[in-house]
NUPA-505695 format. One record per residue (C-alpha): residue in one letter; residue number from 1; x, y, z. Coordinates in Angstrom, 3 decimals. Layout:
PT;A;NUM;X;Y;Z
...
END
This chain:
PT;M;1;13.170;91.675;-33.113
PT;P;2;16.342;92.815;-31.343
PT;P;3;16.561;96.553;-30.599
PT;R;4;18.199;98.625;-33.284
PT;P;5;21.730;99.766;-32.326
PT;V;6;22.080;103.347;-31.220
PT;P;7;23.843;105.341;-33.955
PT;S;8;27.193;106.912;-33.264
PT;P;9;27.774;110.571;-34.140
PT;R;10;30.572;111.142;-36.610
PT;R;11;33.489;113.377;-35.701
PT;T;12;32.339;115.973;-38.232
PT;E;13;28.929;116.106;-36.542
PT;I;14;30.508;116.450;-33.103
PT;L;15;32.880;119.245;-34.138
PT;S;16;30.100;121.144;-35.889
PT;E;17;27.893;121.073;-32.778
PT;L;18;30.406;121.965;-30.061
PT;V;19;28.957;123.967;-27.171
PT;S;20;32.107;124.495;-25.107
PT;D;21;35.566;123.117;-24.398
PT;L;22;35.857;121.902;-20.805
PT;Q;23;39.469;120.716;-20.939
PT;R;24;42.151;121.348;-23.527
PT;P;25;44.171;118.356;-24.744
PT;G;26;47.620;117.842;-23.271
PT;F;27;50.557;115.595;-24.082
PT;T;28;48.752;112.552;-22.645
PT;S;29;45.532;114.122;-21.325
PT;A;30;42.298;114.047;-23.295
PT;R;31;40.291;116.876;-24.711
PT;V;32;36.925;117.149;-22.938
PT;A;33;34.148;119.057;-24.714
PT;R;34;30.387;119.468;-24.555
PT;F;35;28.396;119.139;-27.762
PT;R;36;24.767;118.890;-28.843
PT;W;37;23.430;115.977;-30.880
PT;N;38;19.898;114.764;-31.552
PT;G;39;18.450;117.405;-29.260
PT;R;40;20.562;116.464;-26.216
PT;D;41;23.846;117.599;-24.698
PT;W;42;26.723;115.118;-24.528
PT;I;43;30.293;115.052;-23.223
PT;L;44;33.146;114.013;-25.511
PT;K;45;36.403;112.690;-24.062
PT;D;46;38.866;112.545;-26.942
PT;Y;47;42.547;111.569;-27.190
PT;A;48;42.778;112.190;-30.939
PT;P;49;44.335;115.693;-30.542
PT;C;50;47.034;114.403;-28.133
PT;S;51;50.592;113.304;-28.813
PT;W;52;51.196;109.890;-30.378
PT;L;53;51.677;108.417;-26.888
PT;G;54;48.280;109.628;-25.720
PT;R;55;46.576;108.989;-29.065
PT;W;56;47.756;105.413;-29.649
PT;V;57;48.791;104.006;-26.234
PT;I;58;47.495;105.708;-23.087
PT;G;59;44.192;106.934;-24.492
PT;P;60;42.877;103.700;-26.031
PT;F;61;43.834;101.663;-22.959
PT;S;62;42.309;104.148;-20.515
PT;L;63;39.121;104.469;-22.567
PT;W;64;38.839;100.695;-22.936
PT;R;65;38.666;100.389;-19.148
PT;E;66;36.293;103.329;-18.783
PT;R;67;34.050;102.173;-21.639
PT;R;68;33.808;98.722;-20.079
PT;A;69;32.803;100.158;-16.697
PT;Y;70;30.147;102.431;-18.204
PT;G;71;28.841;99.530;-20.288
PT;L;72;28.351;97.315;-17.230
PT;L;73;26.610;100.122;-15.337
PT;Q;74;24.137;101.279;-17.986
PT;G;75;20.597;101.622;-16.641
PT;I;76;21.628;102.721;-13.145
PT;D;77;20.221;106.099;-12.140
PT;G;78;23.345;108.014;-11.175
PT;V;79;25.605;106.768;-14.000
PT;P;80;25.456;108.704;-17.314
PT;E;81;24.246;107.052;-20.489
PT;M;82;27.022;106.134;-22.927
PT;L;83;26.851;106.482;-26.700
PT;P;84;28.921;104.463;-29.181
PT;A;85;32.026;106.505;-29.973
PT;P;86;33.311;107.194;-33.500
PT;D;87;36.536;105.272;-32.735
PT;R;88;38.565;103.810;-29.869
PT;R;89;40.236;107.137;-29.072
PT;A;90;36.957;108.738;-27.941
PT;L;91;34.265;108.278;-25.304
PT;I;92;30.811;109.877;-25.320
PT;I;93;28.545;110.093;-22.258
PT;A;94;25.428;112.104;-21.500
PT;F;95;25.874;115.575;-20.034
PT;V;96;24.602;115.774;-16.432
PT;P;97;23.287;119.213;-15.405
PT;G;98;24.666;119.953;-11.984
PT;R;99;27.729;121.003;-10.021
PT;P;100;30.748;119.155;-8.639
PT;L;101;30.442;118.119;-5.020
PT;S;102;30.902;121.009;-2.584
PT;R;103;29.245;122.350;0.529
PT;E;104;27.526;125.043;-1.553
PT;A;105;26.151;122.490;-4.040
PT;L;106;24.606;120.306;-1.348
PT;G;107;21.084;121.313;-0.407
PT;D;108;20.439;118.345;1.889
PT;P;109;23.724;116.555;2.732
PT;E;110;22.028;113.649;4.518
PT;R;111;19.765;112.915;1.533
PT;F;112;22.682;113.173;-0.903
PT;L;113;24.964;110.888;1.127
PT;A;114;22.234;108.301;1.683
PT;A;115;21.604;108.255;-2.085
PT;L;116;25.365;107.981;-2.716
PT;E;117;25.573;104.954;-0.426
PT;R;118;22.754;103.260;-2.372
PT;L;119;24.413;104.151;-5.681
PT;L;120;27.739;102.644;-4.574
PT;A;121;25.946;99.474;-3.495
PT;Q;122;24.464;99.199;-7.009
PT;I;123;27.772;99.594;-8.852
PT;H;124;29.516;97.185;-6.465
PT;E;125;26.738;94.675;-7.085
PT;R;126;27.686;94.751;-10.777
PT;G;127;31.350;94.109;-9.995
PT;I;128;32.663;97.657;-10.433
PT;A;129;34.684;99.765;-7.990
PT;H;130;35.221;103.450;-8.853
PT;L;131;38.430;103.981;-6.806
PT;D;132;38.616;107.768;-7.356
PT;L;133;35.697;109.165;-5.370
PT;R;134;37.964;111.320;-3.202
PT;T;135;38.302;113.561;-6.264
PT;K;136;35.225;115.704;-5.742
PT;T;137;34.893;116.626;-9.430
PT;N;138;34.013;112.978;-10.085
PT;L;139;30.826;113.429;-8.041
PT;I;140;28.112;115.601;-9.576
PT;V;141;25.212;116.990;-7.544
PT;D;142;22.289;117.208;-9.964
PT;E;143;19.376;119.636;-9.909
PT;R;144;17.468;117.321;-7.554
PT;G;145;20.369;117.221;-5.099
PT;L;146;21.198;113.588;-5.980
PT;P;147;24.612;112.087;-6.873
PT;W;148;26.008;111.120;-10.274
PT;L;149;29.325;109.331;-10.773
PT;I;150;31.587;110.250;-13.677
PT;D;151;35.162;109.560;-14.819
PT;F;152;35.573;105.809;-14.441
PT;S;153;39.127;105.903;-15.836
PT;S;154;40.462;104.513;-12.530
PT;A;155;37.626;102.013;-12.098
PT;V;156;38.169;98.272;-12.050
PT;A;157;35.785;95.499;-13.081
PT;F;158;36.148;91.981;-11.739
PT;G;159;33.218;90.176;-13.333
PT;R;160;35.458;87.840;-15.371
PT;W;161;37.484;86.567;-12.400
PT;P;162;34.985;85.511;-9.737
PT;L;163;37.555;83.907;-7.411
PT;V;164;40.438;86.369;-7.546
PT;G;165;38.088;89.241;-8.351
PT;S;166;36.127;88.862;-5.122
PT;L;167;39.222;89.773;-3.103
PT;F;168;40.127;92.794;-5.223
PT;L;169;36.514;93.943;-5.390
PT;A;170;36.456;93.890;-1.584
PT;L;171;39.496;96.198;-1.617
PT;G;172;37.757;98.423;-4.169
PT;R;173;34.625;98.586;-2.022
PT;F;174;36.843;99.471;0.929
PT;T;175;38.343;102.370;-1.054
PT;D;176;34.945;103.665;-2.205
PT;R;177;33.447;103.380;1.275
PT;S;178;36.420;105.248;2.699
PT;A;179;35.518;108.200;0.452
PT;L;180;31.846;107.964;1.493
PT;L;181;32.748;108.066;5.190
PT;K;182;35.079;110.986;4.582
PT;Y;183;32.230;112.975;3.037
PT;R;184;29.899;112.029;5.885
PT;A;185;32.438;113.272;8.416
PT;R;186;32.848;116.514;6.463
PT;Y;187;29.285;117.357;5.427
PT;A;188;27.024;115.434;7.832
PT;P;189;28.962;114.274;10.912
PT;E;190;25.707;113.509;12.704
PT;M;191;25.279;110.544;10.315
PT;L;192;28.388;108.834;11.714
PT;G;193;27.747;106.297;14.459
PT;E;194;30.425;104.943;16.774
PT;S;195;31.038;101.928;14.535
PT;E;196;31.453;104.141;11.450
PT;E;197;33.814;106.493;13.305
PT;A;198;35.941;103.468;14.187
PT;E;199;35.717;102.290;10.575
PT;L;200;36.840;105.713;9.344
PT;R;201;39.854;105.565;11.658
PT;R;202;40.746;102.115;10.316
PT;H;203;40.491;103.414;6.762
PT;G;204;42.791;106.313;7.663
PT;L;205;45.323;103.914;9.160
PT;V;206;45.306;101.706;6.079
PT;R;207;45.744;104.729;3.812
PT;K;208;48.718;105.854;5.894
PT;L;209;50.273;102.407;5.661
PT;L;210;49.897;102.571;1.878
PT;V;211;50.906;106.219;1.482
PT;V;212;53.927;106.338;3.828
PT;P;213;56.102;103.971;1.731
PT;A;214;55.251;106.004;-1.371
PT;L;215;56.136;109.255;0.410
PT;W;216;59.379;107.696;1.721
PT;H;217;60.353;106.646;-1.806
PT;A;218;59.512;110.132;-3.152
PT;W;219;61.577;111.772;-0.366
PT;R;220;64.533;109.477;-1.029
PT;S;221;64.345;110.174;-4.760
PT;R;222;64.130;113.928;-4.171
PT;R;223;67.037;113.810;-1.716
PT;R;224;69.130;111.792;-4.166
PT;A;225;68.336;114.225;-6.982
PT;K;226;69.215;117.166;-4.744
PT;R;227;72.497;115.527;-3.744
PT;D;228;73.357;114.825;-7.366
PT;G;229;72.481;118.421;-8.273
PT;N;230;74.674;119.792;-5.471
PT;A;231;77.535;117.548;-6.547
PT;K;232;77.165;118.726;-10.117
PT;R;233;77.112;122.386;-9.069
PT;S;234;80.122;121.788;-6.804
PT;G;235;82.033;120.179;-9.664
PT;N;236;81.181;123.071;-11.965
PT;A;237;82.281;125.565;-9.306
PT;K;238;85.600;123.752;-8.862
PT;R;239;86.200;123.749;-12.603
PT;D;240;85.339;127.444;-12.809
PT;G;241;87.697;128.197;-9.897
PT;S;242;90.539;126.240;-11.487
PT;A;243;90.000;128.049;-14.776
PT;K;244;90.074;131.443;-13.012
PT;R;245;93.265;130.563;-11.110
PT;E;246;94.919;129.367;-14.290
PT;R;247;93.923;132.558;-16.068
PT;K;248;95.235;134.655;-13.191
PT;Q;249;98.585;132.846;-13.261
PT;Q;250;98.851;133.487;-16.982
PT;L;251;98.202;137.202;-16.455
PT;N;252;100.793;137.465;-13.648
PT;A;253;103.464;135.499;-15.495
PT;P;254;106.176;137.553;-17.318
PT;G;255;105.031;138.094;-20.861
PT;G;256;101.579;136.744;-20.018
PT;A;257;98.393;137.496;-21.872
PT;P;258;97.256;141.150;-21.665
END
């Protein structure tokens, strides 16, 4: 017989068993809360309390991508278990006891980073690239000192497009490995060999080539906005000056306004 589907907690059950709010909902950002259900702690990511844009457009699309990534990675030690959500505006994953990546959270950096490299190899083998590992809150150090990956909202999956996907997955692996090498250089530089130091420099160069055009566009946009603002203020000042001069002429004219 096929395994029975895992039941999904209803919204009423979730709201009645809330432990804490981890992130308040914003205009297009989800509410993140911890709740207890069936004797375990879970994390709810919910766009229902957001604006209509977050609730009906951004949220469902973002969660569709994240739900797909979690679904393909179930069973990997280092990726939280996912529960069926009450609707498409919510995501439920298992709560992972631990702390976000930091020097204080790492007991044995070499052990952690070696385990992270193995974990990345496993998710890449299933056609997933995380793409946001440079955000340290997406890496949890558990009570054993081992890594867990969360927040796959930026992740990409290329299992359906084996030809085109292989190229983009290679770029995704490049991005994830760049984050791994960055953490090695920061927390365990003795783990970097000469080839990896050269690889880290190449990654930095590529990131600069990608970031510089974006920064140039942002600078041009800011400069244009500043120029437009100065022109607007200058026009207002000229109008105010003309109005003052006209008022002064009226006051000085014979029989002018008092």
